C-alpha positions in Angstrom: 219.7 118.3 66.0 218.8 116.1 68.7 220.9 113.2 70.4 218.5 110.4 68.6 218.4 112.1 65.3 222.5 112.3 65.4 222.8 108.9 65.9 223.6 106.5 63.0 220.4 106.1 60.5 220.5 102.1 61.9 221.1 103.0 65.5 218.3 105.8 65.2 215.9 103.1 63.7 216.4 100.9 66.1 215.6 102.8 68.7 212.2 104.2 66.8 211.3 100.3 66.5 211.8 100.3 70.5 209.7 102.7 71.0 206.6 100.8 69.1 207.6 98.0 71.7 208.3 99.2 74.7 208.5 102.9 76.0 211.9 101.1 78.0 214.3 102.8 75.7 214.4 107.2 75.7 217.2 109.2 74.4 216.6 113.2 75.9 216.8 115.8 74.1 219.5 117.7 75.2 217.1 120.2 76.2 215.3 118.6 78.5 218.5 116.5 79.9 220.2 119.6 81.2 217.7 121.7 81.8 218.5 124.3 84.6 216.3 124.5 87.9 214.9 127.7 86.2 214.4 126.4 82.8 212.4 123.6 80.5 212.4 121.8 77.5 209.7 122.5 75.2 209.2 119.8 72.3 206.0 121.1 69.3 205.3 118.6 67.0 203.6 119.4 63.5 201.7 117.8 61.3 201.1 119.3 57.8 199.4 118.2 54.5 198.0 115.5 55.3 195.3 115.4 52.9 192.8 112.6 54.1 195.3 110.6 54.2 195.3 108.8 57.0 195.8 105.4 56.2 199.2 104.0 54.4 197.1 103.2 51.6 197.5 104.4 47.8 193.4 104.7 47.0 194.4 105.3 43.7 197.3 102.2 42.8 194.6 100.5 45.9 197.5 99.0 47.3 198.9 99.9 51.0 201.9 102.4 50.4 204.4 102.6 53.6 205.8 106.3 52.6 202.6 108.0 54.1 199.3 108.1 55.9 198.9 109.9 59.4 198.4 106.3 61.5 202.4 106.2 60.6 203.8 109.6 61.6 200.9 108.8 65.0 203.0 105.8 66.0 205.9 108.3 66.0 204.5 110.4 68.8 204.3 108.7 72.0 208.5 107.9 71.3 208.9 112.0 70.7 206.8 112.7 73.4 209.3 110.1 75.6 212.4 111.9 74.5 210.8 115.5 75.4 210.9 116.8 78.8 207.3 119.1 77.4 205.4 118.2 74.0 202.0 119.6 72.4 201.5 118.8 69.1 200.0 121.2 66.1 198.3 120.4 63.2 199.1 122.7 60.2 196.4 122.6 56.9 195.1 120.7 54.2 194.0 117.5 56.0 190.6 117.6 54.3 191.2 117.0 50.5 193.5 114.8 48.4 192.4 111.6 47.9 189.3 109.3 47.8 188.6 109.1 51.1 187.9 113.1 51.4 186.0 112.6 47.9 184.0 109.3 49.0 182.5 111.7 51.7 182.5 114.6 50.4 180.5 113.6 47.5 179.0 110.2 47.7 178.6 109.6 51.6 177.9 113.5 53.1 178.2 115.4 56.3 175.2 116.3 58.2 175.0 117.9 61.3 176.4 116.0 63.9 178.4 113.6 61.6 182.0 113.9 62.2 184.8 113.2 59.5 186.4 110.3 59.1 189.9 112.6 59.2 188.8 114.5 62.4 188.0 111.2 64.5 191.9 110.4 63.9 193.3 113.0 64.5 190.7 113.6 67.7 192.8 110.0 69.0 196.2 112.0 69.0 195.0 115.0 71.4 196.3 117.8 68.8 196.4 121.3 71.1 195.6 123.4 67.7 195.6 123.4 64.1 195.0 125.6 61.0 193.6 125.6 57.6 195.4 124.7 54.3 193.9 126.7 50.7 192.1 123.0 50.1 189.9 123.1 52.9 188.2 125.6 50.6 187.7 122.8 47.9 184.0 121.8 48.8 183.2 124.8 50.1 182.5 127.0 53.5 179.6 124.9 54.8 181.2 121.3 54.5 184.3 122.4 56.0 182.3 124.4 59.0 180.6 120.7 59.9 184.2 119.2 60.0 185.3 121.1 62.1 182.2 121.1 64.5 184.1 117.6 65.2 187.2 118.6 65.8 188.1 118.2 69.7 190.9 120.9 69.4 190.7 124.6 68.2 191.5 125.5 64.5 192.9 129.1 64.1 193.5 131.5 60.8 194.2 135.0 61.7 193.6 136.2 57.7 190.4 134.6 56.5 187.6 137.3 56.7 183.8 136.9 56.4 182.9 139.5 53.2 185.2 141.8 53.1 188.1 143.7 54.4 188.1 146.3 57.3 190.0 149.7 57.6 192.6 147.4 59.6 192.9 144.1 60.5 192.1 144.1 63.7 188.6 145.1 63.1 188.2 142.2 60.8 185.3 139.7 60.8 187.3 136.5 60.9 185.7 133.4 60.3 188.2 131.7 62.6 189.8 133.0 66.2 192.6 134.7 64.8 194.8 132.6 67.8 194.2 131.4 70.7 196.7 131.0 73.8 197.0 128.0 75.8 198.1 127.8 79.2 200.3 124.3 79.5 201.5 123.3 82.9 205.4 122.6 81.9 207.8 120.7 84.0 211.1 123.0 84.7 214.6 120.8 85.5 214.2 120.7 88.6 210.7 118.6 88.7 208.6 122.0 89.5 206.1 122.5 87.7 204.8 125.9 86.2 202.5 127.9 83.3 203.7 129.0 80.3 201.2 131.0 78.0 201.6 129.6 74.2 199.8 132.1 71.8 199.4 130.1 68.7 198.8 132.2 65.6 197.0 130.5 62.1 197.9 132.0 58.4 196.1 130.4 54.8 197.8 131.7 51.5 195.6 134.4 50.2 195.3 132.7 46.6 192.3 130.8 47.9 190.5 133.2 47.0 191.6 132.7 43.5 191.4 128.9 43.6 187.9 128.5 45.2 186.2 131.6 44.2 182.8 129.3 43.6 182.6 128.3 47.2 184.5 132.1 48.6 183.4 135.1 46.5 180.5 137.0 48.5 181.3 135.1 51.2 184.7 135.4 52.3 188.4 138.0 52.0 191.6 137.3 52.7 194.8 139.3 54.2 198.2 139.1 53.3 199.6 136.8 55.9 203.2 139.6 57.1 200.6 142.1 57.4 197.7 140.2 59.1 200.7 138.9 61.4 202.3 142.5 62.3 198.2 143.5 63.1 197.4 140.1 65.7 200.9 139.7 67.4 201.0 142.2 69.8 197.3 141.8 70.5 199.0 138.3 71.8 201.9 139.6 73.4 199.8 142.6 75.6 197.5 139.4 76.1 200.5 137.8 78.3 201.5 135.3 75.5 205.1 134.2 76.6 205.9 132.4 73.3 203.8 132.7 70.0 204.0 130.5 67.2 203.2 130.9 63.6 201.1 128.1 62.3 202.0 129.0 58.4 200.5 127.0 55.7 202.8 128.7 53.2 206.0 127.5 52.2 209.3 129.4 52.0 210.2 131.6 49.5 213.1 133.9 49.0 212.3 135.9 45.9 211.4 138.7 47.7 208.2 139.8 50.1 205.4 141.0 47.6 201.9 141.9 48.9 199.7 138.7 49.6 202.7 136.7 48.8 201.3 132.8 48.8 204.9 131.4 50.4 205.5 134.0 53.0 207.0 131.7 55.7 210.5 133.8 55.5 209.0 136.7 55.9 206.9 135.9 58.6 209.3 135.0 60.7 210.9 138.8 60.5 208.0 139.8 61.9 208.6 141.4 65.7 207.3 139.1 68.7 207.4 136.0 66.4 209.2 133.3 68.3 208.8 130.1 65.8 207.3 129.0 62.7 205.8 126.0 61.7 205.7 125.5 57.9 203.4 123.4 54.9 202.0 124.0 51.8 205.7 123.4 49.5 205.8 119.6 50.3 208.7 119.8 50.8 210.4 118.9 53.8 213.1 121.9 56.3 215.4 121.7 57.2 216.9 119.4 55.1 219.3 119.0 52.3 218.4 121.1 49.2 215.1 121.6 48.8 215.9 125.6 50.2 219.7 126.0 49.9 220.8 129.6 48.9 217.9 131.7 50.0 219.2 134.3 52.4 217.8 134.2 55.7 217.2 130.6 55.6 219.4 128.2 57.1 218.5 125.2 55.5 220.9 123.1 58.4 220.3 124.4 60.9 216.4 124.5 60.1 215.8 128.1 60.9 214.1 131.7 58.7 215.5 134.9 59.6 217.3 133.2 63.0 213.9 131.1 64.1 213.3 127.9 64.6 211.0 126.2 61.7 210.2 123.5 60.6 208.4 121.6 57.2 207.3 118.0 57.4 207.1 117.1 54.0 203.2 116.1 53.1 200.9 113.1 53.3 202.7 112.3 56.6 205.4 111.7 55.5 207.7 113.3 57.9 206.8 114.6 61.4 208.5 118.2 61.9 209.4 119.2 65.3 211.1 122.5 66.8 212.8 121.6 70.3 212.8 125.3 72.4 215.2 125.5 75.6 213.4 127.8 77.6 214.1 130.0 80.9 211.6 132.1 83.2 212.1 136.1 83.5 210.6 137.1 86.3 206.9 135.9 86.1 207.4 135.0 81.9 209.0 132.9 79.7 211.6 133.4 76.7 214.0 131.3 74.3 216.8 130.2 75.1 218.5 127.9 72.2 216.4 126.3 69.8 216.4 123.1 67.4 214.4 121.9 64.5 213.5 118.2 62.8 212.1 116.9 60.5 211.5 113.3 61.0 210.6 110.3 58.2 208.5 107.9 58.5 210.7 105.6 56.3 214.0 105.2 54.6 215.4 103.7 51.6 217.7 100.8 52.3 221.4 100.1 50.1 218.5 98.7 47.2 216.7 101.5 47.1 213.9 99.7 48.4 211.4 102.1 50.0 211.4 100.7 54.7 208.8 101.7 56.8 210.4 103.2 59.8 207.3 102.5 62.7 203.9 101.0 62.5 200.6 101.8 62.4 198.5 103.0 65.2 195.9 100.9 65.8 193.5 104.1 67.6 194.6 106.1 64.4 193.2 103.2 62.1 190.1 101.8 64.0 188.7 106.0 64.2 188.7 105.9 60.0 188.3 102.1 59.4 184.4 102.3 58.4 185.0 104.7 55.8 188.5 103.4 55.0 186.3 100.5 53.7 183.3 101.7 52.1 185.8 104.4 50.1 187.9 101.1 48.7 183.9 100.1 47.2 183.4 103.4 45.9 187.0 103.3 44.0 186.5 99.7 42.7 182.8 100.5 40.8 183.9 100.1 37.1 182.6 103.2 34.6 183.5 102.1 31.0 186.8 100.3 29.2 189.7 101.3 27.4 191.0 99.7 24.4 194.4 100.5 25.3 196.6 101.4 28.2 196.2 104.6 30.2 199.9 105.6 32.0 201.6 108.7 32.6 205.0 107.5 32.6 206.2 110.0 29.8 203.6 112.6 29.5 206.2 115.4 30.3 208.6 114.2 27.0 206.1 113.0 24.5 201.8 113.7 24.1 200.4 111.4 26.5 197.3 108.7 26.3 196.9 109.9 30.4 196.4 113.6 29.0 194.9 113.0 26.0 191.4 111.2 27.7 191.6 114.3 29.4 191.7 116.4 26.9 188.8 115.1 24.6 186.8 114.5 28.5 187.3 118.4 28.2 186.6 119.0 24.6 183.1 116.7 24.4 182.5 118.6 27.4 182.6 122.5 26.5 180.8 121.7 23.0 177.7 120.7 24.6 177.6 122.9 26.7 178.7 126.4 24.4 176.8 124.4 21.5 173.5 126.8 21.6 175.0 129.9 22.7 177.4 133.0 21.7 180.5 131.0 21.4 179.3 128.1 19.2 180.9 128.9 16.6 184.8 129.8 17.5 187.5 127.3 17.9 187.8 124.6 20.7 191.1 123.9 22.8 191.6 121.9 25.1 194.6 122.6 28.6 195.7 119.4 30.7 198.1 118.8 32.7 200.0 115.6 33.5 199.1 115.5 37.3 201.1 111.9 38.6 204.2 112.4 36.6 207.0 111.3 39.5 208.7 114.0 41.3 208.3 114.5 44.8 205.7 112.0 44.5 208.2 109.0 44.3 209.2 106.4 41.1 205.6 104.9 41.9 203.5 108.0 41.7 202.3 108.0 37.9 198.8 107.0 36.3 199.4 103.1 34.8 195.3 101.9 34.1 195.6 98.2 32.1 193.6 98.2 29.3 190.1 96.5 30.1 187.6 97.8 33.0 188.1 101.6 34.7 187.1 102.1 37.6 186.1 105.2 39.2 190.0 105.7 41.5 191.2 105.0 37.9 189.4 108.1 36.7 191.0 110.0 40.3 193.8 108.6 38.6 193.6 110.5 35.9 193.2 113.9 37.9 193.7 113.8 41.5 192.4 117.0 42.5 188.2 118.1 42.1 188.7 121.4 40.1 185.3 122.4 38.6 185.8 123.0 34.5 186.2 126.3 32.9 186.7 128.2 29.9 188.7 131.5 28.8 188.6 133.0 25.5 191.8 133.7 23.9 194.0 135.3 20.9 195.9 133.0 19.1 199.0 135.3 20.4 197.9 134.3 24.0 197.9 130.5 23.2 201.4 130.6 22.3 202.8 132.5 25.7 200.6 129.3 27.3 202.3 127.2 25.5 205.6 128.9 26.4 205.5 129.2 29.6 204.6 125.4 29.9 207.4 125.0 28.2 209.5 126.4 31.1 209.3 122.6 32.6 212.6 121.6 29.4 216.4 122.9 30.4 217.8 124.8 27.3 219.2 122.3 25.6 222.6 123.0 23.7 222.4 121.5 20.0 225.1 118.3 19.7 225.5 117.9 23.5 225.1 114.3 24.8 223.1 113.4 27.6 221.9 117.1 29.1 219.2 117.1 32.0 216.3 117.2 30.4 213.5 118.1 32.7 213.6 121.5 35.5 212.7 119.9 39.1 211.4 123.2 40.1 208.7 123.4 37.6 206.0 121.6 39.0 203.9 118.9 36.3 201.3 120.5 37.3 201.6 123.5 35.6 203.0 121.4 31.9 199.8 122.2 29.9 199.7 120.8 26.6 197.0 122.0 24.5 195.0 120.0 22.5 193.5 121.1 19.0 196.6 122.8 18.0 199.9 121.4 16.6 203.2 122.2 17.7 207.1 121.8 18.4 209.0 123.3 21.2 212.9 123.5 20.5 214.9 123.0 23.0 217.8 125.1 22.3 215.9 128.4 23.0 215.9 130.2 26.3 212.1 130.2 28.3 210.7 133.6 27.2 208.7 133.5 30.8 209.8 133.7 34.3 207.9 131.0 36.9 205.9 133.9 37.5 204.9 134.3 34.2 207.3 137.5 33.7 209.0 138.2 30.9 212.2 137.6 30.6 213.5 136.8 27.0 211.7 138.8 24.2 213.1 137.2 21.5 212.9 133.9 22.9 210.9 131.7 20.7 210.6 127.8 21.8 206.9 127.5 20.4 207.6 126.8 17.1 205.4 125.7 13.9 202.6 126.4 15.6 199.7 125.7 14.0 195.4 125.1 13.6 192.8 123.0 11.3 197.1 122.9 9.2 197.7 126.2 8.7 200.2 128.6 11.0 198.0 129.9 13.8 196.4 133.3 13.7 197.7 135.7 16.4 194.6 138.1 16.6 191.8 134.7 16.2 189.9 134.4 18.7 189.5 130.7 20.9 187.8 129.0 23.4 190.3 127.2 25.7 188.5 124.8 27.5 191.1 123.7 31.2 190.7 124.2 35.0 189.3 126.5 38.0 192.7 127.1 39.0 194.9 127.7 35.9 191.7 130.1 34.0 191.6 131.9 37.3 195.3 132.8 37.0 196.9 129.9 38.8 200.8 129.0 37.9 200.1 132.9 37.0 200.2 132.2 33.2 200.9 135.6 31.2 197.2 136.6 30.5 195.4 133.9 31.7 193.3 135.4 34.5 189.6 135.3 35.3 189.0 138.2 33.3 189.1 136.0 30.4 187.2 133.7 31.9 183.7 132.6 29.6 181.8 130.0 31.0 182.0 128.4 34.8 181.2 124.7 34.8 178.9 122.9 37.7 180.5 119.8 37.4 184.3 118.8 38.5 187.5 118.0 35.8 186.7 114.5 37.3 183.0 113.8 37.0 182.9 115.3 33.1 185.8 112.4 32.6 183.1 109.5 34.4 180.3 111.1 31.8 182.6 111.1 28.9 183.7 107.3 29.6 180.0 106.1 30.5 178.7 107.5 26.7 181.3 106.7 25.1 181.5 103.1 26.5 185.1 102.1 25.2 187.3 104.9 24.7 190.3 104.9 22.9 193.0 106.8 24.9 195.7 107.1 21.8 197.5 110.2 22.1 197.0 111.9 19.1 201.0 113.0 18.6 200.1 116.8 18.3 203.1 118.5 19.9 206.7 116.8 19.9 210.6 118.1 20.1 212.0 120.5 17.6 214.8 117.8 15.8 218.3 118.4 17.0 220.0 116.0 15.4 222.9 114.5 17.4 221.6 116.1 20.4 220.5 113.7 23.4 219.0 114.7 27.1 217.9 112.4 29.7 215.5 112.3 32.0 214.0 109.9 35.2 211.3 108.2 35.3 209.5 105.1 36.9 210.9 101.8 36.5 207.7 100.3 34.8 207.7 103.0 32.3 210.5 101.0 30.8 207.3 98.8 29.5 206.1 101.0 27.5 209.2 103.0 25.9 209.0 102.3 22.8 205.7 102.0 21.4 205.6 106.2 22.8 204.5 108.4 19.3 206.8 111.4 18.9 209.8 110.7 20.5 212.0 108.3 20.3 213.0 106.9 24.0 216.3 104.8 25.1 217.0 103.4 28.2 219.8 104.5 30.5 220.7 102.7 33.5 218.7 103.4 37.0 218.1 106.9 38.8 217.9 108.2 42.0 215.8 106.9 45.1 214.2 104.7 42.9 213.6 106.3 39.0 214.3 104.5 36.1 216.6 106.5 34.0 215.9 107.4 30.0 217.4 109.2 27.2 215.6 111.1 24.6 217.1 111.5 21.3 216.7 114.6 19.6 
């Protein structure tokens, strides 16, 4: 831990404020302060999962937001560099997609040859040394990505992304980007003398992009297992003279055991001989940190190490800057690491009243770089496309049938029936699967859909459906529909009948995997254990959380075939739902789910988003459970259909607590 991060929070914030106004007040990192004649301090700074959040602005809510923005993170850089003897800056991927600014550039403004993307314009002013790719870089296609990268003033590397099929040997793969780069950096040691260190950076992307973005990548690219690619290329880097090797891993930390083509492989990547430090991302979490990775063997969440090697994960949307500090010592003609610290430094904190307080101000150069496209995006998202006769909100989307999910299902059903009306599947019953994307959680207490009755603009549609997924449909049986819902029911903890105020929601289950299937009716029995684990593995064969599952008023026939409309992520196997994969695909749309929602609203003119209460919890007399939601949900609690919800005081970190009477 640095001396600065060890200070009392108020003192530390005062210093950060001092950095914003003046560079005169600097507390050196201990490595910089005590480096001997043959030693040097090297600090490497990370941004990760920016998702086009250049401005500290929530386009969906159409208002400023102090918890995000590269312009805010960037304002930390000068002070952080001043604490260090020597420094470098890297980006760990997922910079290109994730908010309406990204969609505006991709779908409205476009990228001609020679154009630069606003996120790249912003990054170019900050002096990045190197970056890698994240999974969302492929959402708009390889041609678009190529044009964006052409405008970068720093290299991007990726060692496990190939053109076409994999070769017999990873070192023979024809890669889309360079697998690594070795930067010869001039560093100043403890005596003030300058010498050269060769710092190697190697990048990795989750292999699952081939599923998640199959429409953009199939036949054009392939991915190799992260650890396998590292084992092939790291020795080459050492042979070429890299003193130290830094992994830029757009992959999270999973301690469940190493497996082939693992999505979150950073822990096992750290075990590869020759890798000296790991920058991670993808999971939108913080490492080192208080709780996210406790109990994982090989991961020290206090020291910030994976397999004993320094590692960091710097949050998401610019919420933190990841820092790895290395004390280097010269060994003959090369350098080696003799000590390290890791830190994820935030851009905001909550005061004693749980109010968000910004710790830093905007960096003007970053705002200026993207200002024109930011303003164009505001105009883009404010366009009205129709009206809603009732409010659209997601405060209770995880505990009751919900208007924000209902409207997505209505639009998907409307669309797929048109698409299939003259084909071989025209006579099959249609169901729709949709999940609440904005449901609090890691996004915070204001991370909910909340659209008043009246005009609906594009920003509201993006609010309903965060991702630029495309519509797809699968053909499955009634038994598979039930298992789909059983998997979704992992959202909830088991609740003992008669218990009071049990904790309802499973914090480890992402809301985007909580699919509600419209077109059937059902109840969820919380007294039952989960049937499947988070990877879709059957763990309780006799468990049946989904009860009274019916279609057209009758118990569902396990053998009957249904068309289920969803998105490319789920239909391609995303979320590891049992038996839901690309082999069940019958329809691949050219349209995004968002575009379909816009068309539906335009077609209807005025929509009625009222939830039809097709699902509910099975009554458990004398039982209650508690959950957290946004405090603005209090105004809607009494009107939620199919559930009795009571206010239960304040939750943590700005959330409100509610009670579900079962």
